[in-house]
C-alpha positions as CSV (number, residue, x, y, z in Angstrom):
1,M,-16.5,1.7,-22.5
2,S,-15.1,-0.5,-19.7
3,N,-12.5,-3.3,-20.6
4,A,-13.1,-6.8,-20.9
5,K,-12.1,-9.3,-18.0
6,L,-9.2,-12.1,-18.8
7,R,-9.2,-14.5,-16.4
8,F,-5.6,-16.0,-16.4
9,Y,-3.8,-18.3,-14.4
10,F,-0.3,-18.5,-13.4
11,R,1.5,-21.4,-12.2
12,E,4.3,-19.5,-10.9
13,P,3.2,-16.1,-10.2
14,T,6.1,-14.9,-8.0
15,I,9.1,-15.2,-10.4
16,D,10.5,-12.7,-11.9
17,T,9.3,-12.6,-15.3
18,N,5.5,-12.6,-14.0
19,I,5.7,-10.3,-11.1
20,P,5.4,-7.4,-13.4
21,I,2.1,-8.4,-14.5
22,T,0.9,-9.9,-11.1
23,N,1.8,-6.5,-9.4
24,G,0.0,-4.4,-12.1
25,T,2.9,-2.9,-13.4
26,V,2.2,-4.2,-17.2
27,K,-1.1,-3.7,-18.4
28,M,-2.7,-5.2,-21.2
29,E,-4.7,-2.8,-23.9
30,G,-8.3,-3.9,-24.1
31,F,-8.4,-6.3,-21.0
32,D,-8.5,-6.0,-17.3
33,W,-6.4,-9.1,-15.7
34,E,-8.3,-11.4,-13.2
35,F,-5.9,-13.9,-11.6
36,V,-7.7,-17.1,-10.7
37,D,-6.6,-20.2,-9.1
38,N,-6.4,-23.2,-11.5
39,E,-6.5,-23.6,-15.2
40,D,-10.0,-24.9,-15.2
41,D,-11.4,-21.2,-14.2
42,A,-9.1,-19.4,-16.8
43,D,-9.4,-18.0,-20.1
44,A,-6.1,-18.2,-20.6
45,W,-3.0,-19.3,-18.7
46,D,0.9,-19.8,-18.5
47,C,1.4,-23.2,-20.1
48,G,5.0,-25.1,-19.6
49,F,6.3,-26.1,-23.2
50,A,6.2,-29.8,-22.0
51,A,2.9,-29.8,-20.7
52,R,1.7,-28.2,-23.9
53,V,3.1,-30.8,-26.2
54,R,1.6,-33.5,-23.9
55,A,-1.8,-31.9,-24.1
56,Y,-1.3,-31.6,-28.0
57,A,-0.7,-35.3,-28.5
58,M,-3.9,-36.2,-26.1
59,G,-6.0,-33.7,-28.3
60,L,-7.0,-31.6,-25.7
61,P,-8.9,-28.5,-26.5
62,H,-5.9,-25.8,-26.1
63,I,-4.1,-23.3,-28.7
64,S,-0.9,-21.7,-27.8
65,I,-0.2,-18.1,-29.2
66,P,3.7,-17.4,-30.1
67,A,4.5,-15.6,-26.7
68,F,7.3,-16.7,-25.0
69,P,8.2,-14.7,-21.9
70,N,10.3,-17.3,-20.3
71,R,13.5,-18.4,-22.4
72,K,16.5,-20.0,-20.6
73,F,19.7,-22.0,-21.4
74,R,18.4,-25.0,-19.5
75,L,22.1,-27.0,-19.4
76,A,22.9,-24.1,-17.1
77,Y,20.4,-25.4,-14.6
78,I,22.6,-28.7,-14.2
79,F,24.0,-28.8,-10.8
80,I,26.7,-31.0,-9.5
81,N,28.1,-31.6,-6.3
82,S,31.5,-30.9,-6.6
83,Q,33.5,-33.9,-5.1
84,A,31.6,-36.0,-7.7
85,G,34.3,-35.9,-10.2
86,I,31.9,-35.0,-13.1
87,E,33.5,-33.1,-15.8
88,T,31.6,-34.5,-19.0
89,A,28.2,-35.1,-19.9
90,N,28.7,-38.9,-20.2
91,E,30.0,-38.9,-16.7
92,L,26.3,-38.4,-15.5
93,E,25.7,-42.2,-16.8
94,G,25.7,-44.6,-13.6
95,R,25.3,-41.5,-11.2
96,R,22.5,-40.3,-8.9
97,V,20.7,-37.2,-10.6
98,G,17.8,-35.2,-8.6
99,I,14.8,-33.7,-10.4
100,M,11.8,-32.0,-9.5
101,Q,9.6,-34.5,-11.9
102,W,10.2,-36.2,-15.1
103,D,7.9,-33.7,-17.3
104,N,9.2,-30.5,-16.1
105,T,10.1,-28.3,-19.1
106,A,13.3,-27.5,-17.4
107,G,14.6,-31.1,-17.5
108,V,13.1,-31.9,-20.7
109,W,15.0,-29.3,-22.6
110,A,18.2,-30.1,-20.5
111,R,17.9,-34.0,-20.9
112,G,17.1,-33.7,-24.8
113,A,20.4,-31.8,-25.1
114,L,22.2,-34.3,-23.1
115,Q,20.9,-37.1,-25.2
116,H,21.2,-35.5,-28.6
117,F,23.7,-33.3,-28.6
118,Y,26.1,-35.3,-25.8
119,G,25.3,-39.0,-26.8
120,V,24.4,-39.5,-23.0
121,D,22.3,-42.8,-22.3
122,L,19.5,-41.3,-20.2
123,R,18.6,-45.2,-19.0
124,R,22.1,-45.4,-17.5
125,I,21.3,-42.8,-15.0
126,N,19.9,-43.3,-11.7
127,W,17.0,-40.7,-11.6
128,M,15.6,-39.4,-8.3
129,A,12.7,-37.2,-8.1
130,A,11.2,-35.0,-5.7
131,R,7.3,-35.8,-7.4
132,V,6.9,-38.8,-9.1
133,K,4.6,-39.1,-12.5
134,K,4.2,-41.9,-14.6
135,E,3.2,-40.3,-17.6
136,G,5.3,-39.7,-20.4
137,V,8.3,-41.6,-18.9
138,A,10.0,-43.7,-21.8
139,E,10.9,-47.4,-21.6
140,G,14.0,-48.3,-19.7
141,I,13.9,-45.3,-17.5
142,R,14.0,-46.0,-13.6
143,I,13.1,-42.9,-11.5
144,E,13.2,-43.4,-7.4
145,K,10.9,-41.5,-5.2
146,I,13.1,-39.1,-2.9
147,D,11.7,-39.5,0.8
148,G,11.3,-36.0,2.2
149,T,8.3,-33.1,1.9
150,G,8.8,-29.3,1.4
151,E,10.0,-27.4,-1.2
152,A,11.7,-29.6,-4.1
153,D,14.6,-27.2,-4.8
154,V,15.4,-27.4,-1.3
155,L,15.2,-30.9,-1.1
156,L,17.0,-31.5,-3.9
157,D,19.6,-29.2,-2.9
158,N,20.3,-30.7,1.0
159,L,20.8,-34.0,-0.7
160,L,23.4,-32.7,-3.3
161,L,25.2,-31.0,-0.7
162,A,25.4,-34.1,1.6
163,G,26.7,-35.9,-1.4
164,K,23.5,-38.2,-1.5
165,L,23.0,-36.7,-5.0
166,D,25.9,-36.3,-7.6
167,A,23.8,-33.8,-9.6
168,V,20.6,-31.9,-10.1
169,I,18.8,-30.9,-13.2
170,G,16.2,-28.3,-12.0
171,P,14.3,-25.4,-13.3
172,N,15.7,-22.9,-10.4
173,L,18.9,-22.0,-9.1
174,L,19.5,-23.9,-6.0
175,P,19.9,-22.0,-2.8
176,S,23.6,-23.5,-2.5
177,I,24.5,-21.8,-6.0
178,S,23.0,-18.7,-5.4
179,A,24.8,-18.7,-2.0
180,R,28.4,-19.6,-3.9
181,D,28.8,-22.5,-1.5
182,P,31.9,-24.5,-2.8
183,R,30.4,-27.7,-2.1
184,T,28.0,-27.2,-5.5
185,R,28.7,-25.9,-8.9
186,R,27.3,-25.4,-12.3
187,W,27.9,-28.0,-14.8
188,R,30.2,-26.5,-17.5
189,C,28.1,-26.5,-20.7
190,S,29.4,-23.6,-23.1
191,K,30.1,-26.3,-26.1
192,H,26.1,-26.4,-26.6
193,F,25.2,-23.2,-26.5
194,A,28.2,-22.1,-28.6
195,S,26.9,-24.5,-31.4
196,R,23.4,-23.8,-31.3
197,G,23.5,-20.1,-29.8
198,T,19.6,-20.5,-28.7
199,L,17.6,-20.1,-25.9
200,P,14.8,-22.8,-25.9
201,S,11.1,-21.4,-25.0
202,I,10.1,-22.5,-21.6
203,A,6.5,-21.5,-21.4
204,S,3.9,-20.3,-23.9
205,R,0.3,-18.6,-23.3
206,A,-2.3,-21.0,-24.0
207,P,-6.1,-19.4,-24.7
208,T,-9.2,-21.8,-24.2
209,R,-11.4,-22.6,-27.4
210,R,-14.1,-20.3,-25.6
211,L,-12.2,-17.2,-25.8
212,L,-11.2,-17.3,-29.2
213,P,-14.5,-16.6,-31.1
214,T,-15.0,-13.5,-28.9
215,H,-11.2,-12.1,-28.8
216,G,-9.7,-14.3,-31.5
């Protein structure tokens, strides 16, 4: 008897946690993977945590299962221009901080810790985004669209290196950090992890309701 096909959508099929699935190394008992290009064609997909919360609030017919293959300590993804003089979280206030987009899950976790653990007033930060979305932006938050095109990580990294941004909060390691360029560095944030000891979930698996009556 042949396996049922599971049409699955990965937003980021080439990141390290997803490659073993997309290259066929990891199998799933009872199903054969079929990878599709968008959520509308999928039976299930890799759903960012922030997007899932927003979908739930809107009453969309999605369900998440408790599978979290991507967990990271997101305060470690705050990157600083070495000459900016930023040592404490509150010193981000009044600075130019680059982001991919406001509702990026990595940024949601990092900003939440900055606000609720360190007491940072997010309204006092000059946010600059590679992509601008108006949905879900709290009152008093100012976001300026960055001029430029291309991959967001590269765009933000170039501005950080040039001193046109003081800091970047992003989902990925910036190229200059990977290259150990002395002009940029990670923000030192061990205090939060030492007190919490948790790695936040970044994504879950979200099957559509039409899949559950057959395979629920």
